C-alpha positions in Angstrom: -92.9 -67.0 -21.9 -91.6 -65.2 -18.9 -88.9 -66.5 -16.5 -88.3 -65.1 -13.1 -85.3 -66.2 -11.1 -84.5 -63.1 -9.0 -86.5 -64.5 -6.2 -88.5 -67.8 -6.1 -88.1 -69.4 -9.5 -91.2 -69.1 -11.8 -92.1 -69.8 -15.4 -95.2 -68.0 -16.8 -97.1 -68.4 -20.0 -99.6 -65.7 -20.8 -99.6 -64.6 -17.2 -100.2 -68.1 -15.8 -97.6 -69.7 -13.5 -96.6 -73.1 -14.8 -96.5 -75.9 -12.3 -92.8 -76.7 -11.8 -92.9 -78.3 -8.4 -89.7 -79.2 -6.5 -86.3 -77.6 -5.8 -84.4 -79.9 -8.3 -86.4 -79.0 -11.4 -86.2 -75.3 -10.4 -82.4 -75.9 -10.1 -82.1 -77.3 -13.6 -84.1 -74.5 -15.1 -82.1 -71.8 -13.3 -78.8 -73.3 -14.4 -79.9 -73.4 -18.0 -81.3 -69.8 -17.9 -78.1 -68.4 -16.3 -76.0 -70.0 -19.0 -77.8 -67.9 -21.6 -77.7 -70.3 -24.4 -74.4 -72.0 -23.5 -74.1 -75.7 -22.8 -74.4 -76.7 -19.1 -72.6 -80.0 -18.7 -74.1 -83.0 -16.9 -71.4 -82.8 -14.3 -72.2 -79.2 -13.6 -75.9 -79.9 -13.3 -75.0 -82.8 -11.0 -73.0 -80.4 -8.7 -76.0 -78.1 -8.5 -78.4 -80.9 -7.8 -76.5 -83.2 -5.4 -73.2 -81.5 -4.5 -70.3 -83.9 -4.4 -72.5 -87.0 -3.7 -74.5 -87.7 -6.9 -76.6 -90.8 -7.1 -75.7 -93.7 -9.4 -78.8 -92.8 -11.5 -77.6 -89.2 -12.0 -77.9 -89.1 -15.8 -81.3 -90.7 -15.8 -82.7 -88.2 -13.2 -81.3 -85.2 -15.1 -83.0 -86.5 -18.3 -86.2 -86.8 -16.3 -86.0 -83.2 -15.2 -85.2 -82.0 -18.7 -88.2 -84.0 -20.1 -90.6 -82.4 -17.6 -89.4 -78.9 -18.6 -89.8 -79.7 -22.3 -93.4 -80.9 -21.6 -94.3 -77.8 -19.7 -92.8 -75.4 -22.2 -93.9 -77.0 -25.4 -92.5 -76.0 -28.8 -91.8 -72.3 -27.8 -88.7 -73.2 -25.8 -86.0 -75.5 -27.1 -83.9 -77.5 -24.7 -81.3 -79.4 -26.8 -79.0 -82.2 -25.9 -75.5 -80.9 -26.8 -72.7 -83.0 -25.5 -71.6 -83.0 -22.8 -74.9 -81.5 -21.5 -77.9 -79.4 -22.4 -78.6 -75.9 -23.7 -81.8 -73.8 -23.5 -82.8 -71.5 -26.3 -85.3 -69.1 -24.7 -86.1 -67.4 -28.0 -88.0 -64.2 -27.5 -88.9 -65.0 -23.8 -88.6 -62.3 -21.2 -86.1 -63.2 -18.4 -85.8 -61.0 -15.3 -82.1 -61.6 -14.9 -81.4 -60.5 -18.5 -83.6 -57.5 -18.1 -81.9 -56.6 -14.9 -78.5 -56.7 -16.6 -79.8 -54.5 -19.4 -81.2 -51.9 -17.1 -78.2 -52.0 -14.8 -75.8 -51.5 -17.7 -77.8 -48.5 -19.1 -78.2 -47.0 -15.7 -74.4 -47.1 -15.0 -73.7 -45.7 -18.4 -76.1 -42.8 -17.7 -74.4 -42.3 -14.3 -70.9 -42.2 -15.9 -72.3 -39.6 -18.4 -73.7 -37.6 -15.4 -77.3 -38.0 -16.5 -78.4 -38.5 -13.0 -82.2 -38.5 -13.4 -82.0 -41.1 -16.1 -79.5 -43.2 -14.1 -81.7 -43.1 -11.0 -84.8 -44.2 -12.9 -83.0 -47.1 -14.8 -81.2 -48.4 -11.7 -84.4 -48.2 -9.6 -86.2 -50.2 -12.3 -83.4 -52.8 -12.2 -83.7 -53.2 -8.4 -87.5 -53.6 -8.6 -87.0 -56.8 -10.5 -85.7 -58.5 -7.4 -88.3 -60.3 -5.3 -86.1 -61.4 -2.4 -83.1 -63.7 -2.4 -82.5 -64.9 -6.0 -83.0 -68.6 -6.9 -84.7 -69.1 -3.5 -86.5 -72.3 -4.5 -83.4 -74.1 -5.8 -81.0 -76.4 -4.0 -78.5 -75.2 -1.4 -75.7 -76.4 -3.7 -76.6 -74.0 -6.5 -77.3 -71.2 -4.0 -73.9 -71.5 -2.3 -72.2 -71.3 -5.7 -74.2 -68.5 -7.5 -76.1 -66.4 -5.0 -73.1 -64.5 -3.5 -72.0 -62.9 -6.8 -75.6 -61.9 -7.6 -76.1 -60.3 -4.2 -72.8 -58.4 -4.8 -74.2 -57.2 -8.1 -77.4 -56.1 -6.4 -75.4 -54.2 -3.8 -73.4 -52.4 -6.5 -76.6 -51.5 -8.4 -78.1 -50.1 -5.2 -74.9 -48.1 -4.5 -75.0 -46.6 -8.0 -78.7 -45.7 -7.6 -78.0 -44.0 -4.3 -75.1 -42.2 -5.9 -77.4 -40.8 -8.6 -79.9 -39.8 -6.0 -77.3 -38.0 -3.9 -76.2 -36.1 -7.1 -79.8 -35.0 -7.5 -79.9 -33.5 -4.0 -82.2 -36.2 -2.5 -80.1 -36.6 0.7 -83.0 -35.9 3.1 -85.1 -38.7 1.5 -82.2 -41.1 1.6 -81.2 -40.9 5.2 -83.9 -43.3 6.5 -83.2 -45.9 3.7 -79.4 -45.7 4.2 -79.8 -46.0 8.0 -81.7 -49.2 7.5 -79.3 -50.5 4.9 -76.2 -49.8 7.0 -77.8 -51.6 10.0 -78.5 -54.6 7.7 -75.0 -54.5 6.0 -72.7 -53.0 8.7 -69.5 -54.1 6.8 -70.5 -52.4 3.5 -68.2 -49.3 3.5 -69.9 -47.8 0.4 -73.3 -47.6 2.0 -71.7 -46.2 5.2 -69.9 -43.5 3.2 -73.2 -42.6 1.4 -75.0 -42.3 4.7 -72.3 -40.0 6.0 -72.6 -37.9 2.9 -76.4 -37.7 3.2 -76.2 -36.7 6.9 -73.5 -34.2 6.2 -75.5 -32.5 3.4 -78.4 -32.4 5.7 -76.3 -30.3 8.2 -75.8 -33.3 10.6 -72.0 -33.3 10.6 -71.9 -34.8 14.1 -74.2 -37.7 13.1 -72.0 -38.3 10.0 -68.9 -38.6 12.2 -70.7 -40.9 14.6 -71.6 -43.2 11.7 -67.9 -43.3 10.8 -66.8 -44.2 14.3 -69.4 -47.0 14.5 -68.1 -48.4 11.2 -64.5 -48.3 12.3 -65.4 -50.2 15.5 -67.4 -52.8 13.6 -64.6 -53.4 11.0 -62.0 -53.7 13.7 -64.1 -56.1 15.8 -65.4 -58.2 13.0 -62.5 -58.3 10.5 -59.5 -56.8 12.4 -59.0 -54.0 9.8 -59.4 -50.2 9.5 -61.7 -48.5 7.1 -60.6 -48.4 3.5 -59.2 -45.3 1.7 -62.6 -44.3 0.2 -64.4 -44.3 3.5 -61.5 -42.5 5.1 -61.6 -39.8 2.4 -65.3 -39.1 3.1 -64.4 -38.9 6.8 -61.7 -36.4 6.0 -64.0 -34.3 3.9 -66.6 -34.2 6.7 -64.0 -33.1 9.2 -62.7 -30.4 6.8 -66.2 -29.1 6.1 -65.9 -29.7 2.4 -68.5 -28.0 0.3 -68.0 -30.6 -2.5 -68.2 -33.8 -0.6 -68.2 -36.7 -3.1 -67.8 -40.4 -3.2 -65.1 -42.6 -4.7 -66.5 -44.9 -7.3 -66.5 -48.6 -6.4 -65.8 -51.1 -9.1 -68.8 -53.2 -10.1 -68.9 -56.9 -9.5 -70.6 -58.6 -12.5 -72.5 -61.8 -12.3 -71.0 -64.5 -14.6 -72.5 -67.6 -16.2 -72.7 -70.5 -13.8 -71.4 -72.8 -16.5 -68.1 -71.0 -16.7 -65.7 -69.0 -14.6 -67.2 -66.6 -12.1 -66.4 -63.0 -12.9 -65.3 -61.0 -9.9 -64.6 -57.4 -9.3 -62.9 -55.7 -12.3 -59.1 -55.4 -11.9 -58.1 -51.8 -11.4 -54.7 -50.3 -10.9 -55.4 -46.6 -11.5 -54.0 -44.1 -9.1 -56.5 -41.9 -7.3 -58.3 -39.4 -9.6 -56.7 -36.0 -9.7 -58.1 -33.5 -7.1 -59.2 -30.2 -8.6 -58.4 -31.2 -12.2 -58.5 -27.9 -14.1 -57.4 -26.9 -17.6 -56.7 -28.9 -20.7 -60.5 -29.3 -21.3 -60.1 -29.7 -25.1 -57.4 -32.4 -24.9 -59.3 -34.2 -22.2 -62.4 -34.3 -24.4 -60.4 -35.5 -27.4 -59.0 -38.4 -25.4 -62.3 -39.4 -24.0 -64.0 -39.1 -27.4 -61.4 -41.2 -29.0 -61.7 -44.0 -26.5 -65.3 -43.9 -25.5 -66.7 -46.1 -28.3 -64.2 -49.0 -27.7 -66.4 -50.8 -25.3 -69.1 -51.2 -28.1 -66.8 -52.4 -30.9 -67.7 -55.8 -32.4 -65.3 -56.0 -35.3 -61.8 -57.4 -34.9 -58.5 -55.7 -35.4 -56.2 -53.6 -33.3 -57.3 -50.1 -32.3 -54.8 -47.3 -32.3 -53.5 -46.2 -28.9 -53.7 -42.5 -27.7 -50.4 -40.9 -27.0 -50.4 -37.7 -24.8 -47.2 -35.7 -25.1 -46.1 -32.4 -23.6 -43.3 -30.7 -21.8 -42.2 -31.7 -18.3 -44.9 -30.5 -15.9 -47.5 -30.0 -18.6 -50.0 -32.4 -16.9 -49.7 -35.5 -19.1 -50.0 -38.0 -16.3 -52.8 -36.0 -14.6 -54.8 -35.9 -17.9 -54.3 -39.6 -18.6 -55.4 -40.6 -15.1 -58.4 -38.2 -15.2 -59.5 -39.6 -18.6 -59.1 -43.2 -17.4 -61.4 -42.5 -14.4 -64.0 -41.0 -16.7 -63.8 -44.1 -18.9 -64.1 -46.7 -16.2 -67.7 -47.5 -17.2 -66.7 -48.2 -20.8 -63.9 -50.6 -19.7 -65.7 -52.5 -17.1 -63.3 -55.5 -17.2 -60.5 -53.5 -15.6 -58.0 -50.7 -15.9 -54.3 -51.5 -15.8 -51.7 -48.8 -15.0 -47.9 -48.7 -14.9 -45.4 -45.9 -14.5 -42.6 -46.8 -17.0 -40.1 -44.1 -16.2 -37.6 -43.4 -13.5 -36.3 -40.2 -12.1 -33.0 -40.6 -13.8 -34.6 -40.9 -17.2 -34.0 -44.7 -17.5 -36.7 -47.1 -18.6 -38.6 -49.7 -16.6 -38.3 -53.2 -17.8 -41.5 -54.5 -19.4 -40.7 -58.0 -18.0 -41.5 -56.8 -14.5 -44.5 -54.8 -15.6 -46.1 -57.8 -17.3 -45.7 -59.8 -14.1 -47.7 -57.1 -12.2 -50.4 -57.0 -14.9 -50.8 -60.8 -15.0 -51.0 -60.9 -11.2 -53.8 -58.3 -11.2 -55.6 -60.2 -14.0 -55.8 -63.2 -11.7 -52.8 -65.3 -12.8 -51.2 -66.9 -9.7 -47.4 -66.3 -9.2 -46.5 -69.9 -10.0 -48.3 -69.7 -13.4 -46.5 -66.6 -14.7 -44.1 -67.6 -17.5 -40.4 -66.8 -17.2 -39.7 -65.1 -20.6 -41.1 -61.8 -21.9 -42.4 -63.5 -25.1 -44.4 -66.1 -23.1 -45.7 -63.4 -20.7 -46.8 -61.2 -23.7 -48.7 -64.2 -25.2 -50.5 -64.9 -22.0 -51.3 -61.3 -21.3 -52.7 -60.6 -24.8 -54.7 -63.9 -24.6 -56.3 -62.8 -21.4 -57.3 -59.4 -22.9 -58.6 -60.9 -26.2 -62.4 -60.7 -25.3 -62.2 -58.2 -22.4 -62.8 -54.5 -22.3 -59.7 -53.3 -20.5 -58.0 -49.9 -20.5 -54.2 -49.9 -20.2 -52.6 -46.7 -19.0 -48.8 -46.6 -19.6 -47.3 -43.5 -18.0 -44.0 -41.8 -18.9 -43.1 -44.2 -21.8 -39.4 -43.9 -22.9 -39.3 -45.8 -26.2 -41.2 -48.1 -28.5 -39.2 -51.2 -27.5 -40.4 -50.7 -23.9 -44.0 -50.2 -24.6 -44.7 -52.7 -27.5 -45.0 -55.8 -25.3 -47.6 -54.0 -23.0 -50.0 -52.9 -25.7 -53.3 -54.8 -25.9 -54.2 -56.3 -29.3 -57.8 -57.2 -28.9 -60.6 -55.2 -30.6 -62.2 -54.1 -27.3 -59.2 -53.0 -25.2 -57.5 -49.7 -25.7 -54.4 -47.9 -24.3 -53.4 -44.4 -23.2 -49.7 -43.5 -23.2 -47.9 -40.5 -21.9 -44.5 -39.6 -23.2 -42.2 -36.7 -23.7 -41.3 -38.0 -27.1 -44.2 -37.8 -29.6 -42.6 -40.5 -31.9 -42.6 -43.1 -29.1 -44.5 -45.7 -31.1 -43.9 -47.6 -34.3 -47.1 -47.5 -36.4 -50.3 -45.5 -36.1 -51.5 -43.7 -33.0 -53.7 -40.8 -32.0 -51.4 -38.0 -30.8 -52.6 -35.4 -28.3 -50.2 -32.5 -27.7 -50.4 -30.5 -24.5 -49.4 -26.8 -24.5 -49.1 -24.4 -21.6 -52.4 -23.5 -20.0 -54.2 -20.3 -21.0 -54.1 -17.5 -18.5 -57.7 -18.2 -17.6 -57.0 -21.9 -17.0 -53.9 -21.1 -15.0 -55.9 -18.8 -12.7 -58.7 -21.3 -12.5 -56.2 -23.9 -11.2 -54.9 -21.6 -8.6 -58.4 -20.7 -7.5 -59.5 -24.3 -7.3 -56.7 -25.4 -4.9 -55.9 -22.2 -3.0 -59.4 -20.7 -2.9 -61.1 -18.3 -5.4 -61.3 -15.4 -2.9 -57.5 -15.3 -2.4 -56.8 -15.2 -6.2 -59.5 -12.7 -6.8 -58.2 -10.4 -4.1 -54.8 -10.1 -5.7 -55.4 -10.4 -9.5 -52.2 -8.7 -10.6 -50.0 -10.9 -8.3 -51.9 -14.0 -9.5 -51.3 -13.1 -13.1 -47.6 -12.6 -12.5 -47.3 -15.8 -10.6 -48.9 -17.8 -13.4 -46.4 -16.3 -15.9 -43.4 -17.0 -13.7 -44.7 -20.6 -13.6 -44.8 -20.7 -17.5 -48.5 -21.5 -16.9 -47.3 -25.1 -16.2 -49.9 -27.2 -14.4 -47.2 -28.8 -12.1 -45.7 -25.5 -11.1 -49.1 -23.9 -10.6 -50.3 -26.8 -8.5 -47.2 -26.5 -6.3 -47.8 -22.8 -5.7 -51.5 -23.3 -5.1 -50.8 -26.1 -2.6 -48.4 -23.9 -0.7 -51.0 -21.2 -0.5 -53.7 -23.6 0.6 -51.5 -24.9 3.4 -50.6 -21.4 4.6 -53.8 -19.4 4.9 -51.8 -16.4 6.1 -49.6 -16.2 3.0 -50.5 -13.6 0.4 -50.2 -14.4 -3.3 -47.8 -11.4 -3.5 -45.6 -12.9 -0.8 -45.2 -16.2 -2.7 -44.6 -14.2 -5.9 -41.7 -12.4 -4.2 -40.2 -15.7 -3.3 -40.3 -16.8 -6.9 -38.9 -13.6 -8.4 -35.2 -14.2 -7.8 -34.2 -16.5 -10.7 -31.6 -18.4 -8.6 -34.3 -19.4 -6.1 -37.2 -20.1 -8.3 -36.7 -23.8 -8.9 -36.0 -24.3 -5.2 -39.4 -22.7 -4.4 -41.2 -24.8 -7.0 -41.3 -28.0 -5.0 -43.8 -29.2 -2.4 -44.2 -32.6 -0.9 -43.7 -35.1 -3.7 -44.0 -32.5 -6.5 -40.8 -31.0 -7.9 -40.4 -29.0 -11.1 -36.6 -29.5 -11.1 -36.9 -33.3 -10.9 -39.2 -33.5 -13.9 -36.8 -31.4 -16.0 -33.8 -33.4 -14.8 -35.3 -36.7 -16.0 -35.8 -35.2 -19.5 -32.3 -33.6 -19.5 -30.7 -37.0 -18.5 -31.9 -38.6 -21.8 -30.2 -36.0 -24.0 -26.9 -36.7 -25.7 -24.0 -34.5 -24.9 -24.3 -32.4 -28.1 -28.0 -31.7 -27.4 -27.1 -30.6 -23.9 -24.6 -28.2 -25.3 -27.2 -26.8 -27.7 -29.6 -26.3 -24.9 -27.0 -24.4 -22.9 -26.3 -22.1 -25.9 -30.0 -21.3 -26.2 -30.0 -19.8 -22.7 -27.9 -16.9 -23.8 -30.3 -15.8 -26.6 -31.9 -12.5 -25.9 -35.4 -13.7 -26.6 -37.4 -16.8 -25.6 -38.7 -17.2 -29.2 -36.2 -18.0 -31.9 -35.6 -19.9 -35.1 -32.6 -21.9 -36.4 -31.3 -18.8 -38.1 -31.1 -17.0 -34.7 -28.9 -19.7 -33.2 -25.1 -19.8 -33.5 -24.0 -23.4 -33.2 -20.4 -24.0 -34.0 -19.8 -26.2 -37.0 -23.6 -26.4 -37.8 -25.1 -24.9 -40.8 -28.8 -23.9 -41.0 -30.0 -27.5 -41.5 -27.7 -28.7 -38.8 -29.1 -26.2 -36.4 -32.6 -27.2 -37.4 -31.9 -30.8 -36.6 -30.3 -29.9 -33.3 -33.4 -27.9 -32.3 -35.7 -30.8 -33.4 -33.9 -33.1 -30.9 -34.7 -30.7 -28.1 -38.3 -30.3 -29.3 -38.7 -34.1 -29.4 -37.4 -34.2 -25.8 -40.1 -31.5 -25.0 -37.6 -29.1 -23.6 -38.4 -26.5 -26.2 -41.7 -26.0 -27.9 -42.7 -25.2 -31.5 -44.9 -22.1 -31.6 -45.4 -21.6 -35.3 -43.7 -20.6 -38.6 -42.0 -17.3 -39.1 -42.2 -15.0 -42.1 -39.0 -16.6 -43.5 -40.9 -20.0 -43.4 -38.7 -21.4 -40.7 -40.0 -23.0 -37.6 -40.2 -20.8 -34.5 -39.3 -22.3 -31.2 -39.8 -21.2 -27.6 -37.5 -21.8 -24.6 -39.7 -21.8 -21.4 -38.2 -19.7 -18.6 -38.1 -22.7 -16.2 -36.2 -24.8 -18.7 -33.8 -21.9 -19.2 -33.2 -21.6 -15.4 -32.6 -25.4 -15.2 -30.2 -25.4 -18.1 -28.3 -22.5 -16.6 -28.0 -24.4 -13.4 -26.6 -27.4 -15.2 -24.1 -25.4 -17.1 -22.9 -23.5 -14.0 -22.8 -26.5 -11.8 -25.6 -25.3 -9.5 -27.7 -28.4 -9.7 -25.3 -30.8 -7.9 -24.6 -28.5 -5.0 -28.3 -27.7 -4.6 -29.3 -31.4 -4.8 -26.9 -32.1 -1.9 -28.3 -29.2 0.0 -31.8 -30.4 -0.5 -30.9 -33.9 0.7 -29.5 -32.5 3.9 -32.6 -30.5 4.5 -35.2 -33.1 3.4 -36.3 -33.8 7.0 -36.4 -30.1 8.1 -39.8 -28.3 8.0 -39.7 -25.3 5.6 -42.2 -22.5 5.6 -44.6 -22.9 2.7 -43.4 -26.3 1.7 
């Protein structure tokens, strides 16, 4: 048997269309097929057949339609009476809506894996199954309820197929199709952004800008709103003449069973993906590898979270966000995100975070419980059978994060923390170290421009070392160079050379190396701060416990004091010396910050920065 519902409803046996005359019998068949083996209640069938005004003979008429279907299908299809309704077992029958879902899923997985040719083929095959408006021969009551979500699914599949074709360089062939689609769907911002991309890549920058202006006018006139951030970003890239114009990924809307709750667009709270993400390739691959299989798990039991740890400015948050965007296809039910830290090193209350998560997951404000325990119970219940990725950034301690971890077998969590022992129990630890010299120069080149870095290799090398090859410090320098095309790398290097000015120079917009160090420093007990201050006078950046002279502390006491600083990620473990003692390293930027704190520079400079916050500064 074959069933076709993505258009006029049909049932075929050995290629012959079975006579199923009438909208109501088509409606009953469609409702049963969409339920995919689940029971469709009599009341639900009644709503699809007659809306809110069913006849008094409702049950008898439904039974008549079921009897007609049984007679037409024979023994090959089982329609069973299962209180409070009916369920259809299609057996090995081919159903176009099921095949569409399969091809669409495989196509989107191929797209996420950047297998663009395969993605285009699969998604095109999925779209070819559509023969017009789905369920076209059913009642208006069923169509009003079900058709919108399926049309949204079709739109998303189409957008993904076009995205794959753009990646394959087929922009010339796409322009005519996209022009027609934008005319038919003028409020669809994704199609408009893709048309702009195709035109721009075909050297028609003016036409691309005209498409944006038309879309902005339509949105304002029809809806009273401005274009969304994704369309605005494409507009900005066209204006800037970007050589790597890309599209933001739109969350997919999935069709849900008509007998249950309609599934809408996946909840997503992720910050924007990191622009010019460079470096940490191996840690990134480890995070993605660890989490990629979670969407296909079928066994029960909690999966271990991934914890990314590293020194302030090492790129923990950027890596977590980048990995989460790469994994969106594997966690199609949503991605939750929360920043759990504050600038002063204090912790954010999980009670408030749970309220945000529940709201995004669709719980109305009046239904959110008052206590943490009740919120945790509701939160974990909602995630039990969903594929959701939870990203918890800047975790302070285990008590803060425990209520926010998903417990279902199909959801996973990524945590970032400066303390590697932030969790009680098992977890997968990913440690970030300074970038290699090559990675550091690649980051400078990606943001500031490869020709500027290549023209001053010695200055670029020195700049990377002054920044401790820290992604945050390097991104700040690169951003400053990008915003001042006339500034040479050597000029910026000369600004950073004076130790007393370096941390002042390493801030740009919302990025600030000193602020990150301060939040770690704030969590230290007084004794650990004193230890850090004593390390600043050591003649070398590498040392062991035997090299330190801590008053009243023996060798083991010194080792414990250094371990506290290592756990706070203010010093790093670099190896084991010939005397079998751990060897530590004090980064130069941490040294400068600790000297500031000891000498009282920090408070005065903070006040000075506050007074100058509104003043434009060259290079910032």
